[in-house]
C-alpha positions in Angstrom: 51.7 -184.9 9.8 48.6 -186.7 8.4 47.1 -186.5 5.0 44.5 -183.9 5.9 47.1 -181.6 7.3 49.0 -181.8 4.0 45.8 -181.0 2.1 45.1 -177.9 4.4 48.7 -176.6 3.8 48.3 -177.2 0.0 45.1 -175.2 -0.1 46.6 -172.5 2.1 49.3 -172.1 -0.5 47.4 -172.8 -3.7 44.6 -170.2 -3.3 46.9 -167.2 -2.9 48.8 -168.5 -5.9 45.7 -168.2 -8.0 45.1 -164.7 -6.8 48.7 -163.8 -7.4 48.4 -164.9 -11.1 45.2 -162.9 -11.4 47.0 -159.9 -9.9 49.9 -160.2 -12.3 47.6 -160.4 -15.3 45.4 -157.5 -14.2 48.0 -155.4 -12.4 45.5 -154.9 -9.5 47.3 -156.1 -6.4 44.1 -155.8 -4.3 43.1 -159.3 -5.4 46.2 -160.9 -4.0 46.4 -158.8 -0.8 42.8 -159.4 0.1 43.2 -163.2 -0.4 46.0 -163.6 2.1 44.2 -163.2 5.4 41.2 -165.5 4.6 43.4 -168.1 3.0 45.7 -168.2 6.0 42.7 -168.2 8.5 41.0 -171.1 6.7 44.2 -173.0 6.2 45.2 -172.8 9.8 41.7 -173.8 11.0 41.8 -176.8 8.7 45.3 -177.7 9.8 44.4 -177.7 13.5 41.1 -179.5 13.1 42.9 -182.2 11.0 45.5 -182.5 13.7 42.8 -183.5 16.2 41.2 -186.1 13.9 
């Protein structure tokens, strides 16, 4: 696993974590739930593009 793949995985995990904290503070879980699909999509795209580089 190269450096850029590790960055992609880190972003894929960090962004939902931010929305999880916001959801805990506001008690509106839509923030967290709506952040999962885009975060996963962008993270996996970055992971596979970094794999080819």
